[in-house]
C-alpha angles and dihedrals in degrees: 000000000000117000100205131073114249116225099209140031092209098057106006111214133147127242088268090053096254114155121237101236109023091032099213128133131202111297094029100081123056128220090243112067138174113197125199135169101227119066089211089058090051090053091050091053092046090061086080093058115100107218116006104219103180139014129179136168112201128215088250096058102265119137119198125188120180126185143126127290118186085350097303130104116264133168132209116201128188109202106173117231140319144038093284094057091050090050091051090049100047097042096045092044090054088052094060106033123077117211132022120331126218112196129183122187114213101192143138132256148176113256119230094175137053092296112111135196111300092033125108127227121205115204115233086182141334138227131197127246116197138179111244100224091189089067091059102032105026121114098214111068094199091056098049098089122190121341091240134032122214112202127208117272126255120206130244120236104277100213096048091042092052090052091050095047094047094049093048089047089056094046100042104019124263093260088066095054120082128182134201145095120325126208115225106205124195091230141025095233123028098027092047093055098251114160127227143147102232102071137037101241102153089210105129092117099035099109090049088051091050093051090046095051096034108031093179094056113135107164148014127225139134113251118036098083093055090047093051094040092054091045088056092046094050089105098106131266092291095045090238104118132075114265112277097195127061121188145188135178134211118186128196113217106242098157129043101204096187093049094036092229131139132206123257122233097250093051093049090050091051091049092055090049092049096046097041101087094039092059093041093051090045091060097045093045087051093052104024097167139038092236109133095002131112111314119257095223110099094006127120087250095055111138089001100097 
């Protein structure tokens, strides 16, 4: 449970400015951020920070590690899984960081293209896939619609994505890096077309529907669309300012949906090790100075640069 009084129900923050879910305050999160799902993956990436200046695990499952990489502030944040966790992370990070944000998600996915286990997919854009609860729970059969909804795609930041793809290509080989649209499902099972006998999911034709509505689809996961959507929407409450968040997404293929195979633990660890510097370098190359970013005074990197 939180140990500080929140000052607002609209945007809950403590008197020190600490957010309710992620539990960071101004000066603890950098403008350059890698977000992952698994805390163990975050700690592997953090081995490249020199030094680590801040680490905090929140009561809602977020792990934030901030340090210096190539002499510049960079944060690594483990958020768990799902659209809601990405929403908490992006919004509460925007609350506590001054200046533009560059966020790269290094995650995992299920391939629905030629990419196989051990390959990496870089998202050119992402679209949402959601369970239509009216189909399952509605009273009027003619008003239920389809069992699943596929939303339009939103693009990733082209410059940041290009740096991520280029770095991964040099690290892994260009034949191991695929690009395309990524489906962001609202669940791991039903909304990604996984079959089982315990629940009525009506999803036997879902992957065909995805390919029909999004012909460029190459993978399924659970976070990219929300990240790209919020980046596009970071234009202020009246939609009158330039975007303040730019985002990219690199996904390690953990599941080969066509071949029905899943990655092993040693292969997954090796993939993170290989991809780490490519992602870290992409962020620093994209933001090579501190000009216009969060002020040094009062930050965990004060007098460290």
